[in-house]
C-alpha atoms as one frame of an Amber mdcrd trajectory, in Angstrom:
protein
  43.352   5.183  -9.609  39.900   5.615  -8.826  36.382   4.750  -9.696  34.519
   7.225 -10.167  21.982   3.582 -16.797  20.283   4.444 -19.067  17.064   2.765
 -18.478  15.508   0.999 -21.104  12.043  -0.402 -21.317  12.075  -2.726 -18.362
  15.455  -4.627 -19.220  15.986  -7.997 -17.271  19.446  -6.720 -16.202  21.388
  -3.375 -16.831  24.672  -3.502 -18.611  27.566  -2.309 -16.645  28.000   0.854
 -18.725  29.321   3.189 -15.780  33.064   2.056 -16.122  35.905   2.648 -13.930
  37.181   6.000 -13.185  41.201   5.650 -13.778  43.227   7.916 -11.754  45.533
   9.124 -14.275  48.250   9.144 -11.778  48.933   5.617 -13.184  52.202   6.916
 -14.724  55.128   4.838 -14.343  57.734   7.449 -13.590  57.821  10.657 -11.513
  58.903  13.930 -12.960  62.402  13.453 -14.454  61.949   9.623 -14.825  65.593
   8.951 -13.947  66.462   6.920 -11.045  68.307   8.918  -8.413  69.735   7.729
  -5.010  68.325   8.704  -1.847  64.902   9.992  -0.903  64.324  11.166  -4.463
  65.023   7.814  -5.931  62.650   6.059  -3.422  59.887   8.404  -4.190  60.299
   7.977  -8.067  60.520   4.230  -7.642  57.011   4.571  -5.552  55.616   6.617
  -8.300  56.741   4.010 -10.924  54.979   0.962  -9.156  51.962   2.460  -7.483
  49.543   0.627  -9.852  51.578  -2.270 -10.950  52.425  -3.199  -7.333  50.649
  -1.502  -4.633  52.088  -3.158  -1.545  55.573  -2.153  -2.732  54.333   1.325
  -3.179  53.006   1.542   0.393  56.373   0.084   1.747  58.431   2.572  -0.393
  56.291   5.599   1.065  56.868   4.458   4.581  60.624   4.118   4.040  60.864
   7.491   2.617  58.945   8.901   5.612  61.565   7.599   7.887  64.314   9.741
   6.275  64.833  12.757   8.563  66.534  15.044   5.927  64.184  15.512   3.078
  64.245  18.524   0.954  61.433  20.861   0.164  61.014  19.240  -3.076  61.171
  15.696  -1.753  58.622  16.680   1.077  56.241  18.067  -1.449  56.482  14.986
  -3.763  55.992  12.727  -0.839  52.633  14.846   0.086  51.497  14.385  -3.488
  51.940  10.425  -3.381  50.317  10.259   0.022  47.274  12.423  -1.509  47.358
   9.900  -4.327  47.060   7.161  -1.678  44.122   8.554  -0.151  42.355   8.577
  -3.258  43.272   5.235  -4.286  41.744   4.104  -1.041  38.494   6.104  -1.704
  39.283   8.643   1.008  38.337  11.688  -1.013  37.796  14.084   1.796  41.272
  13.829   2.602  42.857  13.462  -0.818  41.213  16.624  -2.198  42.519  19.353
   0.401  46.140  17.856   0.156  46.011  18.196  -3.692  44.707  21.576  -3.542
  47.311  22.734  -1.049  50.053  21.501  -3.423  48.606  23.231  -6.447  48.565
  26.477  -4.352  51.951  26.320  -2.544  54.305  24.163  -4.754  56.988  25.878
  -6.812  57.418  22.785  -9.245  55.025  23.581 -12.342  55.063  20.219 -13.340
  53.973  18.978  -9.841  51.251  21.754  -9.544  49.896  20.423 -12.958  49.911
  16.931 -11.834  48.192  17.642  -8.593  45.662  19.824 -10.432  44.623  16.913
 -12.769  44.685  14.457  -9.976  42.336  16.811  -8.087  39.917  17.095 -10.931
  40.012  13.261 -11.131  39.156  12.988  -7.538  36.492  15.701  -7.583  34.471
  13.728 -10.205  34.692  10.644  -8.085  33.396  12.741  -5.059  30.613  14.134
  -7.299  32.055  17.572  -7.098  31.263  17.678 -10.947  30.897  21.588 -11.764
  34.145  22.268 -10.063  35.871  19.422 -11.660  34.936  20.142 -15.293  35.717
  23.943 -14.649  39.151  23.187 -13.430  39.735  20.441 -16.216  39.085  23.401
 -18.910  41.692  25.635 -17.177  44.378  22.738 -17.035  43.825  21.511 -20.576
  44.303  25.141 -21.787  47.772  25.041 -20.267  48.606  21.512 -21.708  50.631
  23.021 -24.762  52.871  24.786 -22.215  53.643  21.411 -20.388  56.860  19.624
 -21.667  56.976  16.819 -19.289  55.888  13.640 -21.099  54.357  12.186 -17.832
  52.268  15.254 -16.865  50.853  15.367 -20.475  49.893  11.893 -20.487  48.189
  12.465 -17.105  46.405  15.380 -18.119  45.208  13.886 -21.476  44.082  10.827
 -19.735  41.984  12.596 -17.327  40.529  14.577 -20.441  39.922  11.354 -22.223
  38.104   9.740 -19.325  35.824  12.594 -18.286  34.684  12.952 -21.886  33.662
   9.249 -22.039  31.899   9.777 -18.919  29.706  12.567 -20.539  29.285  10.704
 -23.685  31.520  12.833 -25.799  33.216   9.625 -27.171  34.796  11.152 -30.120
  36.720  13.869 -27.844  37.566  10.827 -25.602  39.117   8.919 -28.709  41.032
  12.091 -29.538  42.881  12.360 -26.525  43.397   8.546 -26.231  44.927   8.669
 -29.768  47.228  11.314 -28.664  48.217   9.392 -25.678  49.020   6.443 -28.029
  51.102   8.658 -30.487  53.124  10.563 -27.754  53.752   7.080 -26.257  55.432
   8.513 -23.062  58.016   6.099 -21.409  56.439   3.215 -23.630  53.082   3.225
 -21.786  50.941   4.821 -24.655  49.759   1.696 -26.223  48.505   0.399 -22.855
  47.162   3.517 -21.196  45.840   5.448 -24.131  44.631   2.031 -25.660  42.739
   1.307 -22.485  40.886   4.716 -22.736  40.197   4.242 -26.447  38.718   0.678
 -25.781  36.662   2.299 -23.012  35.204   4.843 -25.587  34.405   1.912 -27.939
  32.785  -0.205 -25.406  30.521   2.604 -24.146  29.545   3.499 -27.555  28.963
   0.082 -28.498  31.618  -0.242 -31.037  33.889  -2.705 -29.260  32.950  -5.833
 -31.143  34.730  -4.440 -34.105  38.014  -3.922 -32.258  38.555  -7.539 -31.145
  42.012  -7.777 -32.476  42.982  -4.293 -31.080  41.651  -5.524 -27.469  43.986
  -8.403 -27.437  46.900  -6.197 -28.594  46.250  -3.545 -25.949  45.943  -6.256
 -23.097  49.201  -7.619 -24.230  50.770  -4.108 -24.227  49.548  -3.774 -20.656
  50.870  -7.217 -19.539  54.275  -6.325 -21.208  54.764  -3.247 -18.915  53.473
  -4.831 -15.697  50.110  -3.030 -15.567  47.541  -5.673 -14.535  45.161  -3.045
 -13.493  44.809  -1.689 -17.056  44.777  -5.258 -18.631  41.831  -6.281 -16.382
  40.007  -3.258 -17.053  40.167  -4.030 -20.647  39.021  -7.531 -19.964  36.073
  -6.299 -18.142  34.896  -4.616 -21.324  35.333  -7.889 -23.206  33.526  -9.769
 -20.489  30.636  -7.171 -20.698  30.442  -7.752 -24.433  30.290 -11.572 -24.229
  27.316 -11.176 -21.812  25.449  -8.714 -23.949  25.885 -11.166 -26.791  24.671
 -14.073 -24.809  28.099 -15.878 -24.515  28.090 -16.477 -20.769  30.334 -19.227
 -20.618  33.097 -17.312 -22.091  32.428 -14.449 -19.786  32.545 -16.718 -16.889
  35.730 -18.410 -17.994  37.354 -14.948 -18.620  36.408 -13.275 -15.463  37.368
 -16.405 -13.203  40.690 -16.743 -14.998  41.763 -13.333 -13.784  39.599 -12.701
 -10.709  42.507 -13.601  -8.300  44.819 -11.151 -10.360  42.200  -8.452  -9.863
  42.203  -9.031  -6.152  45.972  -8.463  -5.831  45.345  -4.768  -7.137  43.594
  -4.293  -3.701  41.107  -1.831  -5.706  37.688  -2.502  -4.334  35.912  -0.704
  -7.337  37.522  -3.185  -9.910  36.946  -6.159  -7.655  33.272  -5.311  -7.277
  33.006  -4.831 -11.036  34.397  -8.351 -11.845  32.056  -9.873  -9.113  29.098
  -8.026 -10.429  29.760  -9.083 -13.976  30.248 -12.589 -13.010  27.070 -12.401
 -10.917  25.182 -11.226 -13.989  26.946 -14.064 -16.140  26.031 -16.878 -13.759
  22.467 -15.776 -13.391  21.808 -15.399 -17.006  23.460 -18.966 -17.476  20.990
 -20.493 -14.782  23.679 -21.090 -12.023  21.807 -19.378  -9.080  23.964 -20.326
  -6.322  27.386 -19.143  -7.918  25.317 -15.858  -8.822  24.390 -15.136  -5.399
  27.918 -15.810  -4.067  29.417 -13.333  -6.614  26.817 -10.713  -6.053  27.468
 -10.997  -2.236  31.170 -10.288  -2.866  30.397  -7.520  -5.030  28.246  -5.774
  -2.285  31.116  -6.271   0.228  33.689  -4.532  -2.114  31.157  -1.822  -3.007
  30.867  -0.871   0.524  32.631   2.640   0.231  30.754   3.674  -2.873  26.738
   3.535  -2.285  26.178   4.847  -5.826  28.242   2.505  -7.857  26.731   0.574
 -10.721  28.175  -2.987  -9.595  26.106  -2.284  -6.218  23.076  -1.641  -8.289
  23.512  -4.835 -10.241  24.353  -6.937  -7.225  21.421  -5.938  -4.985  18.959
  -6.455  -7.840  20.266  -9.839  -8.409  19.965 -10.594  -4.574  16.455  -9.332
  -4.526  15.550 -11.352  -7.568  17.017 -14.564  -5.924  15.167 -14.154  -2.694
  11.911 -13.216  -4.451  12.536 -16.513  -6.629  12.772 -18.680  -3.573   9.794
 -17.000  -1.851  11.892 -15.352   0.927   9.854 -12.119   1.138  11.585 -10.670
   4.096  14.950 -10.891   2.311  13.688  -9.768  -0.795  12.135  -6.627   0.573
  15.365  -5.796   2.480  17.450  -6.222  -0.890  14.917  -4.311  -2.936  15.320
  -1.355  -0.597  19.008  -1.374  -0.995  18.776  -1.814  -4.656  16.043   0.919
  -5.016  18.456   3.587  -3.075  21.489   2.685  -4.761  19.796   2.881  -8.289
  18.447   6.238  -7.579  21.618   7.545  -6.203  23.367   6.109  -9.457  21.192
   7.749 -11.801  20.929  11.061 -10.218  24.871  10.987  -9.985  24.959  10.431
 -14.041  22.181  13.199 -14.541  24.332  15.571 -12.314  27.573  14.670 -14.021
  25.852  15.542 -17.424  24.129  18.665 -16.267  27.554  19.990 -14.634  29.412
  19.292 -17.857  26.823  21.134 -20.195  26.745  24.115 -17.578  30.454  24.461
 -17.646  30.639  24.220 -21.424  28.026  27.075 -21.791  29.819  29.189 -19.184
  33.013  28.776 -21.273  31.095  30.000 -24.307  29.583  32.962 -22.415  33.064
  33.944 -21.035  34.600  33.653 -24.627  31.916  36.244 -25.910  32.335  38.352
 -22.838  36.324  38.601 -23.583  35.533  39.270 -27.267  33.100  42.087 -26.227
  35.737  43.469 -24.017  38.404  43.288 -26.713  36.244  45.282 -28.929  35.771
  47.647 -26.266  39.167  48.252 -25.901  39.632  48.874 -29.604  36.982  51.335
 -29.538  38.748  53.275 -26.793  41.769  53.302 -28.835  39.986  54.794 -31.882
  38.683  57.470 -29.434  42.145  59.100 -29.510  41.615  59.502 -33.435  38.028
  60.256 -33.847  35.578  60.989 -31.096  32.519  60.834 -33.130  33.560  57.342
 -34.634  34.239  56.387 -30.933  30.818  57.331 -29.781  29.120  55.223 -32.799
  31.476  52.223 -32.087  30.729  52.440 -28.173  27.034  52.381 -29.038  27.480
  49.257 -31.254  29.533  47.428 -28.323  27.063  48.249 -25.691  24.233  46.970
 -27.991  26.454  43.979 -28.634  26.735  43.310 -24.921  23.283  43.833 -24.498
  22.148  41.330 -27.200  24.888  38.796 -25.735  23.394  39.109 -22.106  19.950
  38.396 -23.531  20.917  35.507 -25.593  22.956  34.265 -22.568  19.959  34.349
 -20.284  17.769  32.729 -22.991  20.264  29.829 -23.329  20.122  29.383 -19.555
  16.507  29.242 -19.442  16.373  26.828 -22.522  19.166  24.588 -20.788  17.111
  24.429 -17.493  13.909  23.524 -19.198  15.771  20.682 -21.286  17.036  19.253
 -18.295  13.519  18.837 -16.856  11.780  17.093 -19.955  11.515  13.718 -21.258
  13.216  13.690 -24.738  10.779  11.901 -26.514   7.306  12.926 -25.311   8.190
  16.404 -23.882   6.369  15.896 -20.412   8.398  15.833 -17.106  11.172  13.557
 -16.633  11.730  11.314 -13.709  13.926  13.684 -11.525  11.610  16.708 -12.334
   8.517  14.797 -11.691   9.765  13.467  -8.388  10.858  17.102  -7.234   7.666
  18.678  -8.218   5.396  15.803  -6.749   7.332  16.121  -3.378   6.586  19.798
  -3.148   3.088  19.477  -4.183   2.622  16.868  -1.575   4.326  18.943   1.157
   1.915  21.681   0.546  -1.020  19.390   0.423   0.104  18.150   3.822  -0.008
  21.518   5.394  -3.475  22.098   4.298  -4.644  18.642   4.689  -6.128  18.605
   1.163  -6.487  15.223  -0.357  -4.101  14.344  -3.440  -3.861  11.207  -5.554
  -0.852   9.492  -7.464  -1.629   7.327 -10.413   0.800   4.877 -12.169   0.064
   4.076 -15.854   1.784   1.176 -17.667   0.957   0.207 -21.287  -0.168  -3.309
 -21.764   2.093  -5.766 -23.957   4.124  -2.768 -25.075   7.333  -4.841 -25.555
   5.193  -6.874 -28.200   4.670  -3.473 -30.198   8.310  -2.932 -30.287   9.338
  -6.434 -31.066   6.833  -6.589 -33.870   6.515  -3.200 -35.312   9.836  -1.723
 -34.316  11.026   1.129 -32.128   9.402   3.790 -34.366   6.231   2.375 -33.874
   6.778   2.172 -30.227   7.808   5.728 -30.098   4.691   6.970 -31.974   2.390
   4.903 -29.674   4.148   6.655 -26.589   3.583  10.109 -27.941  -0.068   9.407
 -28.742  -0.676   8.040 -25.231   0.770  11.416 -23.926  -1.442  13.339 -26.167
  -4.431  11.264 -25.130  -3.777  12.043 -21.452  -3.024  15.678 -21.707  -6.377
  16.121 -23.393  -7.864  15.165 -19.980  -5.500  16.914 -17.542  -6.070  19.918
 -15.544  -3.869  22.891 -15.273  -2.744  21.970 -11.607  -2.224  18.086 -12.610
   1.321  17.006 -12.779   2.126  14.412 -15.686   5.510  12.676 -16.127   7.221
   9.736 -17.575   9.297   7.240 -15.348  11.027   5.470 -18.245   9.919   3.076
 -20.942   6.038   2.622 -21.092   5.608   3.957 -17.439   3.866   7.094 -16.496
   2.978   8.816 -13.435   0.178  11.455 -12.590  -0.559  13.635  -9.557  -4.019
  14.641  -9.496  -4.425  17.577  -6.993  -7.490  18.027  -4.750  -9.053  14.704
  -6.005 -10.701  12.013  -3.727  -9.926   8.480  -4.431 -13.097   7.870  -6.340
 -12.906  10.949  -8.402  -9.153  10.025  -9.267 -10.295   6.701 -10.216 -13.069
   8.002 -12.602 -10.619  10.344 -14.211  -8.277   7.597 -14.844 -11.109   5.625
 -16.489 -11.193   8.593 -18.915  -7.453   8.322 -19.423  -7.821   4.621 -20.238
 -10.426   5.204 -22.636  -8.271   7.758 -24.325  -5.549   5.388 -24.749  -7.893
   2.830 -26.210  -8.730   4.997 -29.112  -4.997   5.330 -30.247  -4.461   3.910
 -33.901  -1.170   3.391 -35.631  -2.346   2.077 -38.972   0.594   3.582 -40.782
   2.975   1.126 -38.999   0.523  -1.884 -39.961  -0.845  -2.114 -36.268  -4.144
  -3.707 -36.086  -4.318  -4.604 -32.410  -5.937  -2.060 -30.074  -3.728  -0.187
 -27.527  -4.469  -0.412 -23.859  -3.047   0.652 -20.573  -3.575  -0.261 -16.932
  -3.811   2.295 -14.025  -3.132   2.156 -10.445  -4.312   4.741  -8.144  -3.454
   5.654  -4.331  -4.652   8.420  -2.210  -2.972  10.371   0.876  -6.285   9.638
   2.642  -5.112   5.909   3.090  -1.364   6.271   2.123  -0.227   9.446   3.692
   1.937  12.289   2.218   5.091  10.353   1.514   5.698  10.060  -2.340   7.672
   6.853  -2.165   4.634   5.205  -0.234   1.975   6.517  -2.536   4.060   5.280
  -5.420   4.261   1.851  -3.787   0.612   1.518  -3.188  -0.343   2.959  -6.712
   2.014   0.358  -8.001   0.612  -2.380  -6.041  -2.831  -1.337  -7.288  -1.431
  -1.591 -10.851  -0.069  -4.965 -10.460  -3.461  -6.217  -8.970  -5.022  -4.768
 -12.212  -2.443  -6.458 -14.435  -3.035  -9.775 -12.704  -6.762  -9.257 -13.084
  -6.564  -9.080 -16.954  -5.056  -5.664 -17.748  -6.858  -2.706 -19.443  -8.471
  -1.339 -16.073  -8.232   1.115 -13.097  -7.499  -0.291  -9.884  -7.719   1.641
  -6.585  -5.345   0.629  -3.782  -6.889  -1.215  -1.031  -4.739  -2.294   2.014
  -6.855  -5.300   2.682  -6.035  -6.725  -0.771  -2.458  -5.939  -1.012   0.204
  -8.324   0.668   4.193  -7.908   0.841   4.553 -10.318  -2.176   2.316  -8.064
  -4.320   4.387  -4.982  -3.385   7.509  -6.782  -4.193   6.423  -7.835  -7.655
   5.898  -4.024  -8.690   9.451  -3.059  -7.786  10.351  -1.262 -11.272   8.190
   1.794 -10.433   9.135   2.161  -6.767  12.942   1.939  -7.621  12.918   5.056
  -9.596  11.975   6.916  -6.572  14.558   5.227  -4.349
């Protein structure tokens, strides 16, 4: 079993939407599921208990290794379970090569399939997304030929999990329902049910499945699978927190926290502690919140990009800032920012890899169709050469058209991955990449460059009073107003919510400040009378220059954000240039939202 944000408009806390990556080796029996004496019986028993009783699993493997007369099939089975153990302990670099070796060398078709599916699972945890989705496509195509119920459940479970991870919840529900229907070894209601509830939780539909949640937990308890039962309880706890029922979340998590610890699975333990920290904090118990957050950080040590680590470090930063400990706050903020950037980049990379593999699958199918048609043409050549020539021309034309459309799709996909979906300007990752290239070029030529941050004033009030449609309209108008003042060499991007960033190339600080004044004046002319808005729209700008801040993007953004915060405190609706003499550590910490996006 392994572990493998969408950012809103400055939420107080993010929901734990990442989910746990279940290594779908969580199957209660090995191939054949019939207890046998000797080494094979020991190995099958170990396979049975590897998630329900991990210490017993470890003891059984050690017992099997002490047997001197293992057959080749028993040795393969032992290597497979050892590879699984490496993955369970987050030793992915050791697990993946061992699994690939089994896939390449084993003569047992079912064991090869299990090892392949397990390798896919681990590749996703290890962020090898393109290879993982590509291999999953091939293995799922083989599923109709696999008769072993255990291996089928494993393959469908990995498919359901990965589809849930990339937002394809209907496909995830499809495979989860098939697991429930096939009900291999009586485990379908628990293991398929857990994947189904994960899809419902991530898609915001868990509240309507309260009775099904209780039944699925009981099904997992009945077959001795506390790991699955506690995964599902984490979904319920998250729902309690989202609905403001903090006491219920705390009671649920504390009731089963010791049971979770007995699984010895760091990622699930970190998840529970992060949820507890979030619930305690929002309930006002600062001491218990910090204690739970520290535990979550300790159990996230092997995964620097996990969402519990983001949540825990963010809370510890907030606590240090609240008590005035600026040194600790800065240290925790740096850890939070690094984890947050890594986690968001990981989510983006996973989605892009999935889309790329899906597109390649379509392109491959088109190519196969073209080759099949070409073969048909060659067959017809024997009957009529003139017909052959005409058809060959048609096929070549089809292939040329296919190649042209494929290239256009690739270009289109690349552009989509770089744009903000609402406003059409650069999204955060694309902005950061381009800005760093621009700064590196300016560093070589010693050309001055300025970075400006823009934040709409009181934007949350617009969403709350007039609705998100009005808010989206205002954001689009802000982009249009700023674009009217941009030069061709300027870079404009959206960081999230009502936050924007601009790179002004070849501008001294005073010129950049004057240009931002024009941006600010353009924003003030925006109207949204069709939504009933009467109040004017305003924005605050913070500007920093390489002349004072150097050519590191993170430093420039931090200084621009500090200036922006000074402008907010001075009354908003103004442009403020960064002045190191007027900025202290506390001011820098107050402006963490923008810097966290760069990491």
